[in-house]
C-alpha positions as CSV (number, residue, x, y, z in Angstrom):
1,M,0.4,-30.6,92.3
2,F,4.2,-30.0,92.7
3,C,3.7,-31.4,96.5
4,L,2.1,-34.8,95.4
5,L,4.9,-35.4,92.7
6,T,7.7,-34.7,95.0
7,A,6.5,-37.3,97.4
8,Q,5.6,-39.9,95.1
9,L,9.3,-39.5,93.7
10,A,10.6,-39.8,97.2
11,S,8.9,-43.0,97.7
12,A,9.9,-44.4,94.6
13,Q,13.4,-43.6,95.4
14,S,13.3,-45.1,98.7
15,G,12.0,-48.3,97.1
16,V,10.0,-49.1,100.4
17,S,7.7,-47.3,102.8
18,E,7.8,-47.0,106.6
19,R,7.9,-50.7,108.0
20,K,4.7,-51.6,110.1
21,Y,6.2,-54.6,111.5
22,K,9.7,-54.6,112.8
23,W,10.0,-58.5,114.3
24,E,10.0,-61.6,112.4
25,I,10.4,-65.2,113.9
26,E,11.1,-68.3,111.9
27,V,11.0,-72.1,112.2
28,H,12.9,-73.5,109.5
29,S,14.9,-76.8,108.6
30,S,18.1,-76.9,106.8
31,G,20.9,-79.2,105.4
32,F,24.6,-78.7,104.8
33,L,27.5,-79.7,103.0
34,K,31.0,-79.2,104.1
35,D,34.7,-79.2,102.7
36,D,37.4,-79.7,105.2
37,A,40.8,-78.2,105.6
38,N,43.4,-80.2,103.6
39,G,46.6,-78.8,105.8
40,G,47.8,-79.9,109.1
41,V,50.8,-80.8,111.4
42,K,51.9,-84.2,111.2
43,T,54.3,-85.7,114.1
44,L,55.1,-89.2,115.2
45,P,57.2,-90.1,118.3
46,G,61.1,-90.7,117.9
47,P,62.9,-93.6,118.0
48,G,63.2,-95.4,121.8
49,D,66.7,-95.7,123.2
50,S,68.7,-98.8,121.8
51,F,70.1,-101.7,124.0
52,A,72.0,-104.7,123.6
53,T,69.9,-107.9,123.8
54,V,71.1,-111.1,125.7
55,A,71.6,-112.5,122.4
56,P,75.6,-111.7,121.0
57,N,75.6,-108.8,118.6
58,V,71.9,-108.2,118.4
59,N,70.5,-104.6,119.4
60,S,67.2,-103.7,119.9
61,R,65.1,-100.3,121.0
62,A,62.4,-99.8,123.6
63,V,59.2,-98.9,121.5
64,S,55.7,-98.1,122.4
65,S,53.8,-100.3,120.2
66,F,54.2,-102.6,117.2
67,L,51.3,-101.1,115.4
68,F,53.0,-97.8,114.2
69,G,56.0,-95.8,114.2
70,D,59.5,-96.7,115.3
71,G,58.1,-99.9,116.7
72,N,56.3,-100.9,113.7
73,A,59.3,-100.2,111.5
74,L,61.7,-102.4,114.1
75,I,59.6,-105.5,114.1
76,N,58.8,-105.5,110.3
77,Q,62.6,-105.5,109.7
78,V,62.6,-108.3,111.8
79,L,59.5,-109.9,110.0
80,V,60.6,-109.3,106.6
81,G,64.1,-110.0,107.2
82,Q,62.8,-114.0,108.4
83,G,60.6,-113.8,105.0
84,L,57.6,-113.2,107.3
85,N,54.6,-110.6,106.4
86,P,55.1,-107.5,107.9
87,I,52.5,-105.8,110.0
88,P,50.7,-102.8,108.0
89,S,51.4,-99.7,110.1
90,L,48.8,-97.3,111.6
91,D,50.7,-94.5,110.5
92,V,48.3,-93.2,107.9
93,A,45.2,-92.9,110.3
94,I,47.3,-91.2,112.9
95,L,49.2,-88.8,110.9
96,N,46.0,-87.2,109.0
97,N,42.7,-87.3,110.7
98,R,41.4,-84.9,107.9
99,F,40.4,-88.2,106.2
100,A,40.3,-90.5,109.3
101,L,37.7,-88.3,111.2
102,E,35.0,-86.4,109.2
103,R,31.8,-84.4,109.9
104,Q,28.7,-86.1,108.6
105,S,26.3,-84.0,106.1
106,N,23.1,-83.7,107.6
107,V,19.5,-82.3,108.1
108,G,19.1,-79.7,110.9
109,V,16.0,-77.6,112.3
110,G,16.5,-74.4,113.9
111,F,14.3,-71.1,114.8
112,R,15.4,-67.5,113.6
113,L,14.7,-63.8,115.5
114,S,15.0,-61.3,113.3
115,R,14.4,-57.4,114.1
116,Y,14.4,-54.4,111.2
117,V,16.8,-51.2,112.4
118,G,15.9,-49.4,109.2
119,N,13.6,-49.9,106.1
120,R,15.8,-52.6,104.8
121,V,18.4,-53.2,107.2
122,W,17.5,-56.0,109.7
123,L,19.5,-58.1,112.6
124,D,19.1,-61.8,112.6
125,W,19.8,-64.4,115.7
126,T,20.0,-67.9,114.0
127,N,20.0,-71.0,115.9
128,E,20.3,-74.5,114.4
129,Y,20.3,-78.1,115.7
130,D,21.5,-80.7,113.8
131,I,19.0,-84.1,113.7
132,D,18.2,-86.8,111.5
133,Y,20.9,-88.0,109.4
134,D,23.8,-88.6,111.2
135,N,23.0,-86.2,113.9
136,G,25.9,-84.2,112.7
137,T,28.1,-86.6,114.0
138,F,31.6,-86.9,113.6
139,E,32.3,-90.3,112.1
140,I,35.6,-92.4,111.4
141,N,36.3,-93.0,107.8
142,E,35.4,-96.4,106.5
143,K,38.8,-97.1,104.9
144,E,40.7,-95.8,108.0
145,E,38.3,-98.3,109.9
146,A,39.1,-101.3,107.4
147,D,42.7,-100.2,107.6
148,G,42.9,-100.7,111.1
149,F,41.0,-103.9,111.6
150,H,43.7,-105.3,109.0
151,S,46.5,-104.2,110.8
152,M,45.1,-105.7,114.0
153,Q,44.9,-109.2,112.0
154,A,48.1,-109.1,110.9
155,W,49.7,-108.4,114.2
156,V,48.3,-111.7,115.3
157,T,49.0,-113.7,112.3
158,S,52.6,-112.0,112.0
159,L,53.4,-112.6,115.7
160,E,52.1,-116.4,115.2
161,S,54.7,-116.8,112.6
162,L,57.4,-115.3,113.9
163,F,57.0,-117.4,117.3
164,A,56.3,-120.4,115.3
165,A,59.4,-120.0,113.6
166,C,61.6,-120.0,116.8
167,G,60.4,-123.3,117.3
168,A,60.8,-125.6,120.6
169,P,61.8,-122.4,122.8
170,C,58.7,-120.7,121.8
171,P,55.2,-122.2,122.8
172,H,53.2,-119.3,122.6
173,A,49.7,-118.1,122.1
174,V,48.3,-114.5,120.6
175,A,45.1,-112.8,120.5
176,A,43.9,-109.3,119.3
177,L,41.0,-107.4,119.8
178,E,39.9,-103.9,117.9
179,N,37.1,-101.6,119.6
180,T,35.7,-98.7,117.3
181,T,33.4,-96.3,118.4
182,H,32.1,-95.4,114.4
183,E,29.8,-92.3,115.2
184,K,29.5,-89.8,118.1
185,G,28.8,-86.2,118.7
186,H,26.5,-83.6,117.8
187,Q,26.6,-79.9,116.8
188,I,24.7,-76.8,117.3
189,S,25.0,-73.3,115.8
190,S,24.5,-70.1,116.6
191,A,24.8,-66.8,114.6
192,L,24.1,-63.3,114.4
193,T,24.0,-61.4,110.8
194,L,23.2,-58.2,109.3
195,N,20.9,-58.1,106.4
196,Y,20.0,-56.0,103.6
197,D,17.1,-56.2,101.5
198,L,17.7,-55.7,97.8
199,R,15.0,-54.3,95.4
200,R,11.7,-56.1,95.7
201,E,10.0,-58.1,92.9
202,G,6.6,-58.3,93.6
203,R,5.9,-60.5,96.7
204,F,9.7,-61.5,96.4
205,I,12.2,-59.9,98.5
206,P,15.8,-60.7,97.9
207,Y,18.5,-59.8,100.6
208,I,22.2,-60.3,101.6
209,G,24.0,-60.6,104.9
210,A,27.1,-61.3,106.8
211,G,28.2,-61.8,110.3
212,G,29.9,-64.1,113.1
213,G,28.6,-67.4,114.7
214,L,29.8,-70.2,116.9
215,I,29.8,-73.5,116.1
216,V,29.3,-75.8,119.0
217,S,30.5,-79.7,119.2
218,F,29.2,-81.9,121.9
219,A,28.6,-85.4,123.4
220,G,32.2,-86.6,122.5
221,T,33.9,-87.7,119.0
222,P,34.9,-91.3,118.0
223,R,37.8,-93.2,119.2
224,Q,40.0,-96.4,118.3
225,E,41.4,-98.9,120.4
226,Y,43.7,-101.8,119.7
227,F,44.5,-104.6,122.1
228,G,47.4,-107.4,121.5
229,H,48.4,-109.6,124.0
230,Y,51.0,-112.6,123.6
231,V,52.2,-115.3,125.8
232,L,55.4,-117.1,125.4
233,S,57.3,-120.1,127.4
234,N,53.8,-121.5,128.9
235,G,52.9,-118.1,130.5
236,I,56.1,-117.0,131.9
237,I,56.7,-114.2,129.6
238,Q,53.4,-112.3,128.8
239,G,52.9,-108.9,127.2
240,S,50.4,-106.4,125.6
241,D,50.4,-104.1,122.7
242,H,47.3,-101.4,123.7
243,V,47.0,-98.3,121.6
244,K,44.5,-95.8,122.0
245,V,43.6,-93.5,119.2
246,N,41.3,-90.4,120.5
247,F,40.1,-87.9,117.9
248,Q,39.6,-84.1,119.5
249,V,37.9,-81.1,118.3
250,P,37.3,-77.7,119.9
251,A,34.0,-77.7,121.9
252,V,33.4,-73.8,120.1
253,V,34.6,-72.6,117.2
254,P,34.1,-69.3,116.0
255,A,32.7,-68.5,112.2
256,L,32.6,-66.3,109.7
257,I,29.3,-65.8,107.7
258,V,28.1,-64.7,104.7
259,A,24.7,-65.1,103.2
260,A,21.9,-64.6,100.4
261,G,18.0,-65.5,100.3
262,A,14.9,-64.4,99.5
263,K,11.4,-63.8,101.4
264,Y,8.2,-64.4,99.8
265,Q,5.2,-62.5,101.6
266,L,2.1,-64.9,101.9
267,G,0.1,-62.2,103.2
268,E,0.4,-59.2,106.3
269,H,2.0,-61.3,108.7
270,W,3.3,-64.7,107.2
271,G,5.7,-65.5,104.5
272,L,8.3,-68.4,103.5
273,R,12.2,-68.0,103.1
274,M,14.7,-69.7,101.3
275,E,18.6,-68.9,102.5
276,M,22.1,-70.1,101.3
277,R,24.4,-69.6,104.0
278,G,28.4,-70.4,103.9
279,N,30.4,-70.8,107.4
280,F,34.1,-70.4,107.2
281,E,35.8,-71.5,110.5
282,S,39.2,-72.6,111.8
283,H,39.8,-76.4,111.2
284,S,41.9,-77.0,114.6
285,F,41.2,-81.0,114.5
286,K,43.8,-83.3,116.3
287,T,44.7,-87.0,116.5
288,V,46.0,-88.1,120.1
289,V,47.7,-91.3,120.7
290,T,48.4,-93.2,123.9
291,A,50.4,-96.2,124.2
292,L,50.1,-98.5,127.1
293,A,52.5,-101.4,126.8
294,E,52.3,-104.2,129.4
295,F,55.1,-106.5,130.2
296,T,56.0,-109.3,132.8
297,D,58.5,-108.1,135.2
298,G,60.0,-109.9,138.5
299,G,60.6,-113.0,136.9
300,A,63.7,-115.3,137.1
301,G,65.4,-113.8,134.1
302,N,64.1,-115.8,131.2
303,A,64.3,-113.8,127.9
304,I,63.7,-114.5,124.2
305,V,65.3,-112.9,121.2
306,L,63.8,-113.0,118.0
307,S,66.1,-111.2,115.3
308,S,67.1,-110.6,111.6
309,G,70.9,-109.6,111.4
310,D,71.9,-107.6,114.2
311,V,68.6,-106.2,114.8
312,G,66.3,-108.2,117.1
313,I,63.0,-107.9,119.1
314,Q,63.4,-109.0,123.1
315,F,60.8,-110.5,125.1
316,S,61.5,-110.8,129.0
317,D,59.9,-111.9,132.2
318,N,62.7,-109.6,134.1
319,Q,63.1,-106.1,132.9
320,T,66.0,-105.1,135.0
321,F,67.7,-108.2,133.9
322,A,66.5,-107.7,130.1
323,P,64.4,-105.2,128.8
324,S,61.3,-106.3,126.8
325,T,61.4,-104.3,123.4
326,L,57.6,-103.2,123.6
327,S,57.9,-101.6,126.9
328,K,58.0,-97.6,126.4
329,P,55.0,-95.9,127.4
330,L,53.6,-93.1,125.4
331,A,50.8,-90.6,127.0
332,Q,48.8,-88.5,124.9
333,F,51.0,-87.8,121.9
334,R,49.6,-85.5,119.5
335,T,50.4,-86.8,115.8
336,F,48.0,-84.8,114.1
337,K,47.0,-81.3,114.2
338,S,44.5,-79.8,111.1
339,T,45.3,-76.0,109.5
340,G,43.2,-73.8,107.5
341,L,40.0,-73.4,107.2
342,R,36.8,-75.4,106.7
343,Y,33.9,-74.3,104.9
344,E,30.1,-75.6,105.7
345,G,27.4,-74.5,103.0
346,R,24.0,-74.9,104.4
347,I,20.6,-74.5,102.6
348,S,17.4,-73.6,104.7
349,G,14.0,-73.1,104.0
350,G,11.1,-72.0,106.5
351,V,8.0,-70.0,107.6
352,Y,8.0,-66.6,109.7
353,Y,5.5,-64.6,111.2
354,R,5.5,-60.9,111.4
355,F,4.7,-58.6,114.4
């Protein structure tokens, strides 16, 4: 009698008997919501070298583009000084891809392999691939996309107005094109967690867990490309304002994982699982800008200067005789790097089999 009572008490204290099946395999679907980090390091290229134009007492600067940074400030100074509409800057978009580029909330499928290493302690290897709703793609924010389109439109209309104000010396043509890849890329995650079963309630077994994982991004990211072209003096002077905005994300990012969930046993082998999992990962997105200013060179030495006060914009067909304002190449300049942690909350539900 005493031995039987002692055995029953030991069983009650442990809460579980020796486990018959130690392995579980599961398929599940999931969805996630995220909160990106707010901080970041922002940098714009410095002003270009100043030079004297062919117009007396009028100076200009070598710039990479009229769409952002110092080049945008310079041409807007001339435009506003002549009573014309300025060109909206791309600075906001290229200085903060926290709002320009977003990982879309989505649905995923995955599988899980688990093994009990004790009566209540088990290891869990989970892999998920994001599918269906937006495929877990990166997407350029609609507002930033619209602002870029508006800047490109204003590039055309403002330059047309500037050249028209010049009069007979400035026969001209202006055109522009914006090319945007709105969505691109996919995501796979793989994680290993250590879990602990809490007190069982009937067929329900709640549990908690923690571990680490890897977030893998592949198939690229969206990009933006702006191309404007002008022709002056019946084609004698030509040039292009060509800007590429690339959003970069690391291919692989480590993540800290915390989890809580519950299993419901349908029978000896089969069961259902529901889990809430939080991923905390380094948020190291980057915005990289390339500007490829193109201009006429080797001509007879024709130049046009459009100015406001002592500041002007120079267009030329001979860069040795009179350098064009839009003439400074910019190669792969990082304008933004996000800092801090990105949180991703994922809820999954699936069916498992014990063996």
